[in-house]
C-alpha positions as protocol buffer text, in pm:
chain_id: "A"
residue {
  index: 1
  type: MET
  ca { x: -7219 y: -19268 z: -1294 }
}
residue {
  index: 2
  type: GLU
  ca { x: -7293 y: -19260 z: -1663 }
}
residue {
  index: 3
  type: ALA
  ca { x: -7580 y: -19020 z: -1598 }
}
residue {
  index: 4
  type: VAL
  ca { x: -7349 y: -18790 z: -1404 }
}
residue {
  index: 5
  type: GLN
  ca { x: -7093 y: -18811 z: -1683 }
}
residue {
  index: 6
  type: GLU
  ca { x: -7361 y: -18742 z: -1947 }
}
residue {
  index: 7
  type: GLN
  ca { x: -7491 y: -18452 z: -1741 }
}
residue {
  index: 8
  type: GLY
  ca { x: -7136 y: -18313 z: -1716 }
}
residue {
  index: 9
  type: ILE
  ca { x: -7090 y: -18343 z: -2092 }
}
residue {
  index: 10
  type: ASP
  ca { x: -7425 y: -18171 z: -2153 }
}
residue {
  index: 11
  type: SER
  ca { x: -7327 y: -17903 z: -1907 }
}
residue {
  index: 12
  type: LEU
  ca { x: -6990 y: -17862 z: -2077 }
}
residue {
  index: 13
  type: ALA
  ca { x: -7154 y: -17850 z: -2422 }
}
residue {
  index: 14
  type: HIS
  ca { x: -7402 y: -17591 z: -2296 }
}
residue {
  index: 15
  type: LEU
  ca { x: -7118 y: -17384 z: -2148 }
}
residue {
  index: 16
  type: GLU
  ca { x: -6920 y: -17417 z: -2471 }
}
residue {
  index: 17
  type: GLU
  ca { x: -7223 y: -17298 z: -2669 }
}
residue {
  index: 18
  type: ARG
  ca { x: -7274 y: -17000 z: -2437 }
}
residue {
  index: 19
  type: ILE
  ca { x: -6905 y: -16905 z: -2464 }
}
residue {
  index: 20
  type: THR
  ca { x: -6922 y: -16932 z: -2844 }
}
residue {
  index: 21
  type: ARG
  ca { x: -7228 y: -16706 z: -2853 }
}
residue {
  index: 22
  type: ALA
  ca { x: -7059 y: -16461 z: -2615 }
}
residue {
  index: 23
  type: VAL
  ca { x: -6748 y: -16451 z: -2838 }
}
residue {
  index: 24
  type: GLN
  ca { x: -6970 y: -16394 z: -3144 }
}
residue {
  index: 25
  type: ALA
  ca { x: -7159 y: -16118 z: -2964 }
}
residue {
  index: 26
  type: ILE
  ca { x: -6834 y: -15952 z: -2854 }
}
residue {
  index: 27
  type: THR
  ca { x: -6692 y: -15976 z: -3207 }
}
residue {
  index: 28
  type: SER
  ca { x: -7013 y: -15832 z: -3351 }
}
residue {
  index: 29
  type: LEU
  ca { x: -7015 y: -15550 z: -3095 }
}
residue {
  index: 30
  type: ARG
  ca { x: -6649 y: -15471 z: -3165 }
}
residue {
  index: 31
  type: ASN
  ca { x: -6719 y: -15452 z: -3539 }
}
residue {
  index: 32
  type: GLU
  ca { x: -7022 y: -15232 z: -3477 }
}
residue {
  index: 33
  type: ASN
  ca { x: -6817 y: -15014 z: -3240 }
}
residue {
  index: 34
  type: SER
  ca { x: -6545 y: -14981 z: -3503 }
}
residue {
  index: 35
  type: GLN
  ca { x: -6802 y: -14876 z: -3766 }
}
residue {
  index: 36
  type: LEU
  ca { x: -6957 y: -14629 z: -3524 }
}
residue {
  index: 37
  type: GLN
  ca { x: -6614 y: -14485 z: -3443 }
}
residue {
  index: 38
  type: GLN
  ca { x: -6547 y: -14439 z: -3816 }
}
residue {
  index: 39
  type: SER
  ca { x: -6887 y: -14276 z: -3864 }
}
residue {
  index: 40
  type: LEU
  ca { x: -6824 y: -14050 z: -3566 }
}
residue {
  index: 41
  type: LYS
  ca { x: -6485 y: -13948 z: -3705 }
}
residue {
  index: 42
  type: ALA
  ca { x: -6642 y: -13873 z: -4043 }
}
residue {
  index: 43
  type: VAL
  ca { x: -6914 y: -13661 z: -3882 }
}
residue {
  index: 44
  type: GLN
  ca { x: -6656 y: -13480 z: -3668 }
}
residue {
  index: 45
  type: ASP
  ca { x: -6449 y: -13408 z: -3979 }
}
residue {
  index: 46
  type: GLU
  ca { x: -6759 y: -13276 z: -4157 }
}
residue {
  index: 47
  type: LEU
  ca { x: -6843 y: -13060 z: -3857 }
}
residue {
  index: 48
  type: LYS
  ca { x: -6490 y: -12923 z: -3847 }
}
residue {
  index: 49
  type: SER
  ca { x: -6508 y: -12846 z: -4219 }
}
residue {
  index: 50
  type: ALA
  ca { x: -6850 y: -12684 z: -4181 }
}
residue {
  index: 51
  type: ASN
  ca { x: -6726 y: -12472 z: -3890 }
}
residue {
  index: 52
  type: SER
  ca { x: -6425 y: -12366 z: -4092 }
}
residue {
  index: 53
  type: ALA
  ca { x: -6648 y: -12271 z: -4386 }
}
residue {
  index: 54
  type: ARG
  ca { x: -6884 y: -12085 z: -4154 }
}
residue {
  index: 55
  type: SER
  ca { x: -6593 y: -11890 z: -4005 }
}
residue {
  index: 56
  type: GLU
  ca { x: -6473 y: -11801 z: -4353 }
}
residue {
  index: 57
  type: PHE
  ca { x: -6822 y: -11688 z: -4456 }
}
residue {
  index: 58
  type: GLU
  ca { x: -6858 y: -11482 z: -4139 }
}
residue {
  index: 59
  type: ALA
  ca { x: -6524 y: -11314 z: -4208 }
}
residue {
  index: 60
  type: ARG
  ca { x: -6633 y: -11240 z: -4566 }
}
residue {
  index: 61
  type: ALA
  ca { x: -6969 y: -11110 z: -4445 }
}
residue {
  index: 62
  type: SER
  ca { x: -6791 y: -10882 z: -4200 }
}
residue {
  index: 63
  type: GLN
  ca { x: -6564 y: -10755 z: -4478 }
}
residue {
  index: 64
  type: PHE
  ca { x: -6863 y: -10697 z: -4706 }
}
residue {
  index: 65
  type: GLU
  ca { x: -7043 y: -10510 z: -4428 }
}
residue {
  index: 66
  type: LYS
  ca { x: -6738 y: -10290 z: -4377 }
}
residue {
  index: 67
  type: GLU
  ca { x: -6713 y: -10221 z: -4751 }
}
residue {
  index: 68
  type: ARG
  ca { x: -7088 y: -10150 z: -4766 }
}
residue {
  index: 69
  type: ASN
  ca { x: -7056 y: -9897 z: -4487 }
}
residue {
  index: 70
  type: GLU
  ca { x: -6759 y: -9731 z: -4658 }
}
residue {
  index: 71
  type: LEU
  ca { x: -6949 y: -9714 z: -4987 }
}
residue {
  index: 72
  type: GLY
  ca { x: -7251 y: -9570 z: -4807 }
}
residue {
  index: 73
  type: GLN
  ca { x: -7035 y: -9295 z: -4663 }
}
residue {
  index: 74
  type: LYS
  ca { x: -6881 y: -9225 z: -5003 }
}
residue {
  index: 75
  type: ILE
  ca { x: -7228 y: -9204 z: -5157 }
}
residue {
  index: 76
  type: LYS
  ca { x: -7339 y: -8964 z: -4886 }
}
residue {
  index: 77
  type: HIS
  ca { x: -7028 y: -8750 z: -4938 }
}
residue {
  index: 78
  type: LEU
  ca { x: -7070 y: -8748 z: -5316 }
}
residue {
  index: 79
  type: SER
  ca { x: -7440 y: -8662 z: -5284 }
}
residue {
  index: 80
  type: GLU
  ca { x: -7352 y: -8366 z: -5061 }
}
residue {
  index: 81
  type: GLU
  ca { x: -7083 y: -8258 z: -5307 }
}
residue {
  index: 82
  type: LEU
  ca { x: -7331 y: -8286 z: -5595 }
}
residue {
  index: 83
  type: ASP
  ca { x: -7584 y: -8075 z: -5404 }
}
residue {
  index: 84
  type: ASP
  ca { x: -7313 y: -7814 z: -5340 }
}
residue {
  index: 85
  type: LEU
  ca { x: -7218 y: -7810 z: -5710 }
}
residue {
  index: 86
  type: ARG
  ca { x: -7581 y: -7771 z: -5812 }
}
residue {
  index: 87
  type: GLY
  ca { x: -7613 y: -7480 z: -5570 }
}
residue {
  index: 88
  type: GLU
  ca { x: -7300 y: -7319 z: -5710 }
}
residue {
  index: 89
  type: ARG
  ca { x: -7425 y: -7369 z: -6067 }
}
residue {
  index: 90
  type: LYS
  ca { x: -7753 y: -7202 z: -5976 }
}
residue {
  index: 91
  type: GLN
  ca { x: -7564 y: -6908 z: -5824 }
}
residue {
  index: 92
  type: VAL
  ca { x: -7344 y: -6877 z: -6135 }
}
residue {
  index: 93
  type: ARG
  ca { x: -7650 y: -6891 z: -6360 }
}
residue {
  index: 94
  type: THR
  ca { x: -7820 y: -6620 z: -6153 }
}
residue {
  index: 95
  type: ARG
  ca { x: -7511 y: -6398 z: -6165 }
}
residue {
  index: 96
  type: ILE
  ca { x: -7473 y: -6449 z: -6541 }
}
residue {
  index: 97
  type: GLU
  ca { x: -7840 y: -6364 z: -6592 }
}
residue {
  index: 98
  type: LYS
  ca { x: -7789 y: -6044 z: -6390 }
}
residue {
  index: 99
  type: LEU
  ca { x: -7482 y: -5957 z: -6595 }
}
residue {
  index: 100
  type: LEU
  ca { x: -7671 y: -6023 z: -6919 }
}
residue {
  index: 101
  type: SER
  ca { x: -7956 y: -5806 z: -6794 }
}
residue {
  index: 102
  type: GLN
  ca { x: -7709 y: -5525 z: -6723 }
}
residue {
  index: 103
  type: LEU
  ca { x: -7557 y: -5568 z: -7070 }
}
residue {
  index: 104
  type: ASP
  ca { x: -7906 y: -5552 z: -7219 }
}
residue {
  index: 105
  type: LEU
  ca { x: -7968 y: -5228 z: -7029 }
}
residue {
  index: 106
  type: LEU
  ca { x: -7640 y: -5085 z: -7160 }
}
residue {
  index: 107
  type: SER
  ca { x: -7727 y: -5190 z: -7515 }
}
residue {
  index: 108
  type: ALA
  ca { x: -8073 y: -5037 z: -7487 }
}
residue {
  index: 109
  type: SER
  ca { x: -7946 y: -4703 z: -7370 }
}
């Protein structure tokens, strides 16, 4: 009977030890889970911030592209206007040279 009682105590001690280890494992896993949840939240916050920054940069890039296109059109327009003014200046110079030639002819006669 003593052997049965001793075996029961050993069995109970073994069960107690297994339960203690299980509780420690669960506690450890809960702590690890909590840390992982915090890390996940931090990464999600960083991702949200990065996405927000990316959206802002994309909006700025779009605005810069629009401004670049507008400036390109202005440059094209101003270049055309400059070419027109150069053409007009050449015509005026030619006309003045003709008039001066005619004045020279009048002076010579």
